[in-house]
All heavy atoms as an XYZ file, in Angstrom:
717
protein
N     107.503   -147.545    125.105
C     108.305   -146.737    125.978
C     108.621   -145.341    125.340
O     108.629   -144.383    126.039
C     109.595   -147.485    126.397
C     110.409   -146.868    127.487
S     111.827   -147.708    127.929
C     111.281   -148.668    129.332
N     108.783   -145.367    124.001
C     109.070   -144.190    123.286
C     107.837   -143.248    123.311
O     107.983   -142.044    123.481
C     109.507   -144.506    121.810
C     110.854   -145.090    121.825
C     109.512   -143.164    120.947
C     111.364   -145.548    120.465
N     106.676   -143.864    123.300
C     105.438   -143.063    123.437
C     105.383   -142.344    124.797
O     105.029   -141.185    124.806
C     104.198   -143.892    123.271
C     103.963   -144.400    121.835
C     102.743   -145.229    121.677
O     101.876   -145.181    122.607
O     102.676   -146.022    120.739
N     105.741   -142.975    125.818
C     105.708   -142.409    127.176
C     106.773   -141.264    127.185
O     106.485   -140.229    127.853
C     106.028   -143.462    128.186
C     105.994   -142.888    129.603
C     104.603   -142.287    129.962
N     104.630   -141.622    131.249
C     103.943   -140.494    131.542
N     103.102   -140.018    130.645
N     104.008   -139.977    132.682
N     107.896   -141.496    126.586
C     108.923   -140.408    126.650
C     108.389   -139.178    125.871
O     108.492   -138.009    126.376
C     110.252   -140.912    125.928
C     110.876   -141.993    126.832
C     111.155   -139.777    125.672
C     112.008   -142.731    126.212
N     107.715   -139.330    124.727
C     107.138   -138.313    124.049
C     106.015   -137.618    124.819
O     105.885   -136.333    124.808
C     106.685   -138.754    122.644
C     107.798   -139.139    121.706
C     108.761   -137.950    121.475
O     108.384   -136.857    121.332
O     110.026   -138.288    121.511
N     105.261   -138.369    125.534
C     104.187   -137.777    126.409
C     104.822   -136.918    127.492
O     104.338   -135.760    127.687
C     103.371   -138.854    127.016
C     102.448   -139.622    126.086
C     101.738   -140.796    126.744
O     102.143   -141.250    127.818
N     100.794   -141.300    126.101
N     105.843   -137.389    128.043
C     106.544   -136.671    129.140
C     107.084   -135.367    128.569
O     106.997   -134.263    129.197
C     107.638   -137.474    129.837
C     107.219   -138.553    130.763
C     108.374   -139.427    131.147
C     106.603   -137.938    132.030
N     107.748   -135.518    127.444
C     108.311   -134.343    126.829
C     107.239   -133.252    126.494
O     107.502   -132.092    126.861
C     109.035   -134.749    125.497
C     109.655   -133.649    124.758
C     110.371   -134.098    123.535
N     110.752   -132.984    122.718
C     111.441   -133.108    121.586
N     111.916   -134.322    121.199
N     111.709   -132.108    120.887
N     106.210   -133.661    125.884
C     105.127   -132.665    125.498
C     104.575   -132.038    126.790
O     104.320   -130.839    126.816
C     104.060   -133.438    124.728
N     104.300   -132.882    127.811
C     103.713   -132.414    129.036
C     104.671   -131.348    129.709
O     104.281   -130.240    130.101
C     103.423   -133.517    129.960
C     102.871   -133.075    131.263
C     102.612   -134.329    132.164
O     102.691   -135.477    131.709
N     102.385   -134.092    133.422
N     105.934   -131.721    129.733
C     106.961   -130.837    130.356
C     107.097   -129.550    129.524
O     107.191   -128.437    130.104
C     108.253   -131.553    130.418
N     107.095   -129.627    128.188
C     107.223   -128.464    127.392
C     106.097   -127.461    127.747
O     106.386   -126.209    127.848
C     107.201   -128.752    125.892
C     108.429   -129.425    125.461
C     108.412   -129.851    124.018
O     107.297   -129.808    123.328
O     109.490   -130.326    123.443
N     104.894   -127.882    127.868
C     103.770   -127.064    128.157
C     103.877   -126.438    129.462
O     103.658   -125.215    129.665
N     104.304   -127.193    130.543
C     104.407   -126.723    131.873
C     105.588   -125.718    131.989
O     105.428   -124.730    132.693
C     104.548   -127.888    132.846
C     103.320   -128.620    132.933
C     103.450   -129.742    133.956
O     104.276   -129.667    134.975
O     102.697   -130.748    133.900
N     106.634   -125.954    131.318
C     107.802   -125.062    131.345
C     107.440   -123.694    130.727
O     107.725   -122.625    131.253
C     109.055   -125.627    130.586
C     109.549   -126.822    131.325
C     110.042   -124.588    130.263
C     110.553   -127.726    130.557
N     106.710   -123.683    129.662
C     106.240   -122.469    128.974
C     105.369   -121.666    129.916
O     105.301   -120.492    129.868
C     105.520   -122.710    127.649
N     104.528   -122.318    130.731
C     103.602   -121.709    131.642
C     104.242   -121.324    133.022
O     103.578   -120.480    133.784
C     102.380   -122.569    131.891
C     101.537   -122.797    130.706
C     100.442   -123.727    130.996
C      99.631   -124.110    129.745
N      98.644   -125.103    130.083
N     105.427   -121.703    133.295
C     106.022   -121.398    134.607
C     106.226   -119.862    134.737
O     106.637   -119.288    133.842
C     107.411   -122.081    134.694
N     105.685   -119.399    135.853
C     105.682   -117.983    136.058
C     106.696   -117.420    137.121
O     106.789   -116.231    137.349
C     104.304   -117.432    136.333
C     103.627   -118.098    137.508
O     104.273   -118.998    138.132
O     102.527   -117.616    137.908
N     107.367   -118.308    137.746
C     108.438   -117.932    138.695
C     109.647   -118.799    138.597
O     109.470   -119.995    138.092
C     107.955   -117.947    140.160
O     107.673   -119.323    140.567
C     106.691   -117.120    140.312
N     110.753   -118.352    138.995
C     111.957   -119.169    139.032
C     111.727   -120.425    139.946
O     112.253   -121.466    139.546
C     113.167   -118.347    139.518
O     113.429   -117.340    138.588
N     111.066   -120.289    140.994
C     110.764   -121.363    141.980
C     109.966   -122.448    141.303
O     110.180   -123.666    141.404
C     110.172   -120.844    143.221
C     111.035   -119.987    144.067
C     111.091   -118.553    143.653
O     110.179   -118.125    142.845
O     112.059   -117.837    143.989
N     108.927   -122.043    140.533
C     108.075   -122.983    139.867
C     108.834   -123.709    138.795
O     108.730   -124.901    138.622
C     106.836   -122.207    139.198
N     109.668   -122.990    138.039
C     110.585   -123.633    137.047
C     111.499   -124.638    137.692
O     111.725   -125.745    137.141
C     111.369   -122.517    136.271
C     112.158   -123.038    135.107
C     111.232   -123.623    134.019
C     112.929   -121.860    134.559
N     112.121   -124.325    138.860
C     112.982   -125.241    139.479
C     112.203   -126.516    139.960
O     112.759   -127.625    139.767
C     113.696   -124.584    140.696
C     114.564   -125.542    141.417
C     115.733   -126.090    140.736
O     116.096   -125.572    139.618
O     116.384   -127.010    141.254
N     110.988   -126.343    140.287
C     110.186   -127.470    140.714
C     109.983   -128.369    139.519
O     109.972   -129.654    139.613
N     109.762   -127.763    138.352
C     109.590   -128.530    137.108
C     110.799   -129.252    136.771
O     110.815   -130.439    136.217
C     109.052   -127.637    135.970
C     107.662   -127.085    136.139
C     107.366   -126.042    135.018
C     106.637   -128.225    136.098
N     111.925   -128.556    136.897
C     113.216   -129.232    136.509
C     113.494   -130.498    137.355
O     113.775   -131.484    136.870
C     114.401   -128.286    136.753
C     115.773   -128.783    136.300
C     116.966   -127.947    136.820
N     117.058   -128.093    138.275
C     117.526   -129.163    138.936
N     117.877   -130.226    138.354
N     117.618   -129.144    140.259
N     113.239   -130.339    138.626
C     113.414   -131.500    139.549
C     112.333   -132.528    139.240
O     112.649   -133.726    139.171
C     113.306   -130.990    141.022
C     113.184   -132.262    141.938
C     114.424   -130.186    141.454
N     111.142   -132.096    138.994
C     110.052   -133.084    138.637
C     110.195   -133.886    137.350
O     109.799   -135.035    137.292
N     110.868   -133.275    136.445
C     111.031   -133.953    135.155
C     112.407   -134.488    134.876
O     112.623   -135.467    134.141
C     110.605   -133.038    133.941
C     109.149   -132.922    133.773
C     108.494   -131.777    134.229
C     108.372   -133.949    133.209
C     107.135   -131.582    134.107
C     107.002   -133.824    133.131
C     106.417   -132.665    133.508
O     104.972   -132.576    133.432
N     113.515   -133.839    135.489
C     114.815   -134.279    135.267
C     115.617   -134.726    136.450
O     116.744   -135.148    136.326
C     115.604   -133.099    134.572
C     115.009   -132.571    133.230
C     115.788   -131.350    132.702
C     115.060   -133.780    132.192
N     114.987   -134.536    137.669
C     115.735   -134.951    138.844
C     115.877   -136.487    138.922
O     115.375   -137.230    138.130
N     116.706   -136.904    139.877
C     117.113   -138.287    140.011
C     115.925   -139.225    140.106
O     115.910   -140.281    139.635
C     118.012   -138.485    141.210
C     119.410   -137.954    140.989
C     120.328   -138.287    142.115
N     119.807   -138.110    143.406
C     120.029   -138.905    144.502
N     120.812   -139.903    144.347
N     119.514   -138.634    145.665
N     114.853   -138.788    140.799
C     113.705   -139.634    141.035
C     112.621   -139.495    140.013
O     111.555   -140.047    140.068
C     113.176   -139.418    142.422
C     114.121   -139.832    143.483
C     113.555   -139.587    144.892
C     114.528   -140.012    145.905
N     114.010   -139.894    147.272
N     112.814   -138.535    139.025
C     111.847   -138.294    138.046
C     111.668   -139.440    137.029
O     112.542   -140.278    136.940
C     112.210   -137.016    137.266
N     110.564   -139.518    136.349
C     110.241   -140.555    135.503
C     111.229   -140.677    134.228
O     111.731   -141.810    133.957
C     108.831   -140.517    134.928
C     108.412   -141.736    134.187
C     106.944   -141.705    133.789
O     106.213   -140.821    134.152
O     106.560   -142.690    133.066
N     111.592   -139.557    133.659
C     112.409   -139.620    132.472
C     113.850   -140.193    132.845
O     114.283   -141.121    132.134
C     112.582   -138.265    131.849
C     113.361   -138.216    130.561
C     112.724   -139.092    129.418
C     113.406   -136.774    130.035
N     114.504   -139.783    133.821
C     115.776   -140.418    134.242
C     115.645   -141.875    134.614
O     116.544   -142.708    134.295
C     116.257   -139.570    135.365
C     115.585   -138.274    135.190
C     114.232   -138.581    134.614
N     114.470   -142.164    135.155
C     114.255   -143.659    135.518
C     114.156   -144.454    134.229
O     114.647   -145.564    134.196
C     112.944   -143.754    136.309
C     113.078   -143.173    137.767
C     114.066   -143.770    138.654
O     114.321   -145.018    138.553
N     114.647   -143.029    139.502
N     113.473   -143.905    133.273
C     113.377   -144.611    131.981
C     114.718   -144.797    131.406
O     115.011   -145.819    130.828
C     112.452   -143.863    131.023
C     110.995   -143.868    131.367
C     110.221   -142.876    130.416
C     110.416   -145.268    131.299
N     115.608   -143.759    131.471
C     116.988   -143.883    130.918
C     117.715   -144.969    131.652
O     118.540   -145.663    130.949
C     117.702   -142.555    131.027
C     117.569   -141.573    129.906
C     118.102   -140.189    130.269
C     118.299   -142.174    128.715
N     117.513   -145.094    132.966
C     118.231   -146.194    133.669
C     117.775   -147.556    133.228
O     118.578   -148.500    133.268
C     117.979   -145.980    135.138
C     118.812   -144.857    135.746
C     118.624   -144.731    137.263
N     119.129   -143.430    137.723
C     118.335   -142.418    137.939
N     117.023   -142.501    137.813
N     118.857   -141.221    138.328
N     116.492   -147.627    132.781
C     115.975   -148.919    132.347
C     116.359   -149.332    130.998
O     116.063   -150.468    130.540
N     116.936   -148.448    130.181
C     117.337   -148.786    128.890
C     118.252   -149.919    128.730
O     118.122   -150.744    127.811
C     117.958   -147.471    128.158
C     118.612   -147.778    126.813
C     116.849   -146.408    128.012
N     119.182   -150.017    129.663
C     120.140   -151.190    129.573
C     119.468   -152.541    129.637
O     120.036   -153.560    129.114
C     121.121   -151.033    130.764
N     118.251   -152.614    130.234
C     117.513   -153.909    130.268
C     116.822   -154.220    129.013
O     116.329   -155.401    128.883
C     116.583   -153.909    131.352
C     117.237   -153.632    132.740
C     116.328   -153.382    133.887
O     115.015   -153.517    133.644
O     116.794   -152.965    135.004
N     116.763   -153.337    128.005
C     116.043   -153.569    126.751
C     116.867   -154.348    125.778
O     118.085   -154.427    125.925
C     115.619   -152.243    126.111
C     114.682   -151.324    126.978
C     114.493   -149.981    126.296
C     113.386   -152.007    127.245
N     116.178   -154.969    124.811
C     116.907   -155.609    123.743
C     117.717   -154.652    122.882
O     117.254   -153.439    122.777
C     115.949   -156.445    122.871
C     115.295   -157.537    123.723
C     114.677   -158.562    122.747
O     115.064   -158.681    121.558
O     113.763   -159.316    123.252
N     118.667   -155.023    122.235
C     119.628   -154.149    121.524
C     118.939   -153.102    120.660
O     119.177   -151.976    120.670
C     120.591   -154.984    120.779
O     121.523   -154.117    120.125
N     118.060   -153.604    119.716
C     117.416   -152.721    118.805
C     116.574   -151.733    119.474
O     116.574   -150.505    119.056
C     116.623   -153.529    117.829
N     115.818   -152.099    120.490
C     114.929   -151.188    121.162
C     115.791   -150.188    122.066
O     115.431   -149.057    122.140
C     114.000   -151.999    122.039
C     112.916   -151.146    122.623
C     111.899   -151.961    123.371
O     112.115   -153.138    123.749
O     110.806   -151.341    123.709
N     116.862   -150.749    122.583
C     117.700   -149.904    123.439
C     118.275   -148.677    122.722
O     118.160   -147.571    123.308
C     118.922   -150.747    123.923
C     119.795   -150.061    124.912
C     120.926   -150.921    125.411
N     120.637   -152.375    125.475
C     121.390   -153.336    125.082
N     122.663   -153.081    124.591
N     121.051   -154.598    125.158
N     118.633   -148.808    121.443
C     119.126   -147.699    120.662
C     118.044   -146.647    120.549
O     118.285   -145.435    120.808
C     119.731   -148.128    119.330
C     120.041   -146.937    118.489
C     120.892   -148.992    119.542
N     116.883   -147.043    120.095
C     115.776   -146.120    119.735
C     115.224   -145.410    121.050
O     115.080   -144.209    121.059
C     114.654   -146.864    119.074
N     115.097   -146.168    122.076
C     114.576   -145.677    123.380
C     115.670   -144.679    123.991
O     115.331   -143.609    124.441
C     114.117   -146.752    124.334
C     113.896   -146.190    125.736
C     113.016   -147.501    123.888
N     116.850   -145.136    123.966
C     117.997   -144.289    124.544
C     118.071   -142.972    123.780
O     118.222   -141.910    124.390
N     117.966   -143.032    122.499
C     118.052   -141.808    121.613
C     116.911   -140.914    121.956
O     117.058   -139.689    122.167
C     118.078   -142.216    120.127
C     118.198   -140.996    119.209
C     118.321   -141.425    117.808
C     118.438   -140.245    116.880
N     118.508   -140.678    115.498
N     115.687   -141.431    121.984
C     114.516   -140.607    122.270
C     114.603   -140.014    123.683
O     114.305   -138.783    123.876
C     113.202   -141.487    122.186
N     114.992   -140.730    124.667
C     115.040   -140.201    126.026
C     116.158   -139.151    126.092
O     115.963   -138.100    126.772
C     115.358   -141.367    127.000
N     117.329   -139.402    125.548
C     118.390   -138.366    125.578
C     117.996   -137.144    124.795
O     118.280   -135.993    125.297
C     119.677   -139.012    125.017
C     120.369   -139.868    125.995
O     120.447   -139.561    127.210
N     120.910   -140.957    125.520
N     117.326   -137.227    123.681
C     116.847   -136.086    123.004
C     115.887   -135.301    123.795
O     115.911   -134.058    123.853
C     116.247   -136.420    121.628
C     117.278   -136.802    120.563
C     116.589   -137.269    119.292
O     115.431   -137.679    119.296
N     117.321   -137.282    118.217
N     114.861   -136.010    124.404
C     113.862   -135.395    125.263
C     114.542   -134.593    126.437
O     114.201   -133.435    126.697
C     112.878   -136.434    125.807
N     115.544   -135.253    127.053
C     116.216   -134.601    128.166
C     116.942   -133.354    127.719
O     116.917   -132.309    128.328
C     117.218   -135.577    128.818
C     117.885   -134.982    130.020
C     118.962   -135.825    130.617
N     119.972   -136.110    129.653
C     120.756   -137.197    129.579
N     120.628   -138.082    130.521
N     121.679   -137.325    128.750
N     117.650   -133.410    126.569
C     118.377   -132.296    126.015
C     117.410   -131.108    125.683
O     117.701   -129.932    126.022
C     119.153   -132.670    124.815
N     116.255   -131.418    125.073
C     115.303   -130.387    124.768
C     114.720   -129.746    126.084
O     114.680   -128.556    126.085
C     114.135   -130.958    123.882
C     112.970   -130.008    123.852
C     114.622   -131.305    122.532
N     114.448   -130.556    126.962
C     113.877   -129.949    128.213
C     114.884   -129.133    128.951
O     114.588   -128.097    129.514
C     113.322   -131.119    129.142
C     112.087   -131.941    128.600
C     111.665   -133.018    129.580
C     111.015   -131.011    128.197
N     116.143   -129.588    129.009
C     117.221   -128.785    129.616
C     117.339   -127.480    128.985
O     117.480   -126.433    129.590
C     118.553   -129.590    129.619
C     118.597   -130.731    130.548
C     119.756   -131.570    130.513
O     120.556   -131.440    129.415
O     120.062   -132.398    131.337
N     117.262   -127.450    127.656
C     117.454   -126.219    126.856
C     116.240   -125.280    127.159
O     116.338   -124.044    127.318
C     117.619   -126.482    125.394
N     114.993   -125.854    127.163
C     113.791   -125.100    127.383
C     113.840   -124.447    128.855
O     113.462   -123.308    128.984
C     112.575   -125.923    127.215
C     112.171   -126.310    125.739
C     111.070   -127.294    125.799
C     111.845   -125.006    124.955
N     114.236   -125.231    129.809
C     114.302   -124.753    131.147
C     115.336   -123.624    131.250
O     115.096   -122.627    131.825
C     114.657   -125.929    132.150
C     113.430   -126.839    132.201
C     115.070   -125.424    133.441
C     113.673   -128.168    132.955
N     116.488   -123.813    130.602
C     117.504   -122.753    130.673
C     117.050   -121.478    130.045
O     117.183   -120.420    130.545
C     118.775   -123.243    129.942
C     119.935   -122.268    130.047
C     121.196   -122.847    129.430
O     121.418   -124.032    129.506
O     121.942   -122.099    128.768
N     116.350   -121.599    128.892
C     115.826   -120.357    128.162
C     114.775   -119.745    129.008
O     114.688   -118.468    129.133
C     115.291   -120.791    126.801
N     113.896   -120.486    129.595
C     112.752   -119.903    130.421
C     113.330   -119.329    131.684
O     112.850   -118.281    132.190
C     111.730   -121.074    130.813
C     110.574   -120.578    131.503
C     109.727   -119.656    130.564
N     108.466   -119.260    131.331
C     107.959   -118.025    131.168
N     108.528   -117.189    130.248
N     106.938   -117.690    131.891
N     114.371   -119.875    132.235
C     115.017   -119.256    133.360
C     115.540   -117.882    133.113
O     115.484   -116.956    133.922
C     116.136   -120.207    133.948
N     116.182   -117.757    131.895
C     116.623   -116.468    131.485
C     115.484   -115.412    131.430
O     115.514   -114.339    131.839
C     117.423   -116.575    130.179
C     117.757   -115.210    129.630
C     118.737   -117.338    130.394
N     114.382   -115.890    130.745
C     113.247   -114.989    130.667
C     112.604   -114.637    131.965
O     112.381   -113.474    132.231
C     112.164   -115.773    129.844
C     112.407   -115.953    128.415
C     111.362   -116.879    127.789
O     110.620   -117.572    128.398
N     111.365   -116.858    126.365
N     112.510   -115.579    132.855
C     111.966   -115.295    134.229
C     112.896   -114.415    134.960
O     112.406   -113.507    135.701
C     111.667   -116.586    134.926
C     110.468   -117.368    134.383
C     110.454   -118.793    135.119
C     109.215   -116.681    134.530
N     114.187   -114.661    134.887
C     115.179   -113.875    135.587
C     115.116   -112.428    135.232
O     115.134   -111.541    135.991
N     114.968   -112.219    133.865
C     114.954   -110.875    133.303
C     113.673   -110.198    133.836
O     113.678   -109.032    134.208
C     114.966   -110.917    131.808
O     116.165   -111.497    131.402
C     114.827   -109.512    131.208
N     112.521   -110.878    133.798
C     111.259   -110.282    134.207
C     111.331   -109.987    135.720
O     110.781   -108.957    136.104
C     110.116   -111.242    133.855
N     111.851   -110.876    136.478
C     111.955   -110.625    137.968
C     112.901   -109.474    138.193
O     112.587   -108.581    139.138
C     112.462   -111.882    138.686
C     111.361   -113.016    138.607
C     111.825   -114.379    138.975
O     113.033   -114.492    139.354
O     111.003   -115.271    139.036
N     114.000   -109.249    137.576
C     114.870   -108.150    137.737
C     114.118   -106.796    137.372
O     114.310   -105.805    137.979
C     116.110   -108.321    136.931
C     117.131   -109.248    137.438
C     118.299   -109.433    136.499
C     117.618   -108.778    138.813
N     113.377   -106.865    136.200
C     112.618   -105.708    135.843
C     111.609   -105.284    136.874
O     111.423   -104.050    137.140
C     111.914   -105.936    134.529
C     112.819   -105.915    133.290
C     112.164   -106.264    131.942
O     110.950   -106.299    131.891
O     112.901   -106.427    130.983
N     110.917   -106.234    137.457
C     109.945   -105.882    138.557
C     110.661   -105.229    139.730
O     110.163   -104.238    140.237
C     109.229   -107.195    138.963
C     108.069   -107.562    138.056
C     107.169   -108.662    138.680
N     107.868   -109.919    138.974
C     107.909   -110.868    138.020
N     107.475   -110.776    136.847
N     108.579   -112.050    138.393
N     111.816   -105.781    140.102
C     112.560   -105.242    141.272
C     113.015   -103.802    140.876
O     112.911   -102.908    141.696
C     113.741   -106.178    141.628
C     114.670   -105.441    142.553
C     113.227   -107.454    142.211
N     113.533   -103.682    139.643
C     114.059   -102.409    139.204
C     112.846   -101.297    139.240
O     113.062   -100.185    139.674
C     114.585   -102.524    137.821
C     115.130   -101.168    137.364
C     116.389   -100.593    137.697
C     114.475   -100.255    136.502
N     116.494    -99.372    137.003
C     115.384    -99.139    136.280
C     113.241   -100.289    135.854
C     115.029    -98.091    135.492
C     112.928    -99.179    135.006
C     113.824    -98.118    134.862
N     111.698   -101.682    138.738
C     110.568   -100.823    138.741
C     110.146   -100.426    140.162
O     109.855    -99.214    140.415
C     109.355   -101.435    138.032
C     109.571   -101.524    136.544
C     108.231   -101.984    135.798
N     108.556   -102.133    134.474
C     108.249   -103.197    133.696
N     107.640   -104.252    134.320
N     108.517   -103.306    132.455
N     110.104   -101.351    141.093
C     109.820   -101.050    142.436
C     110.751   -100.110    143.039
O     110.486    -99.146    143.732
C     109.732   -102.347    143.358
C     108.472   -103.050    143.239
C     108.369   -104.203    144.240
N     107.937   -105.300    143.533
C     108.359   -106.531    143.580
N     109.365   -106.855    144.323
N     107.757   -107.513    142.919
N     112.010   -100.311    142.730
C     113.177    -99.465    143.292
C     113.031    -98.066    142.687
O     113.240    -97.041    143.374
C     114.561   -100.087    142.999
O     114.528   -101.401    143.543
C     115.622    -99.286    143.684
N     112.851    -98.020    141.387
C     112.803    -96.725    140.685
C     111.581    -95.906    141.065
O     111.638    -94.722    141.053
C     112.774    -96.988    139.161
N     110.468    -96.525    141.469
C     109.242    -95.753    141.817
C     109.303    -95.227    143.298
O     108.403    -94.486    143.664
C     108.062    -96.627    141.539
O     108.029    -97.733    142.460
N     110.303    -95.702    144.073
C     110.302    -95.263    145.428
C     111.268    -94.145    145.681
O     111.945    -93.664    144.911
C     110.710    -96.402    146.400
O     111.945    -96.963    146.035
C     109.668    -97.477    146.482
């Protein structure tokens, strides 16, 4: 289960870095962190694991979620700035 969490995290990190619009980024947020996404589903299943495994899996899933949330937030700022600059350039050139 930890391997799957790491796979999801790596995949999401790559896709977040490549997101070129705010809309695409929002789609990734929902796809990876939304209620029906695989990572939150894995977190819900942690309670069913044995105690020793529960701690490790829960920690890995929570860390992955925190990293992805931070990456999405940072990328949103980058995209927002770029989108504002494009609008400003259009307005300034007219």
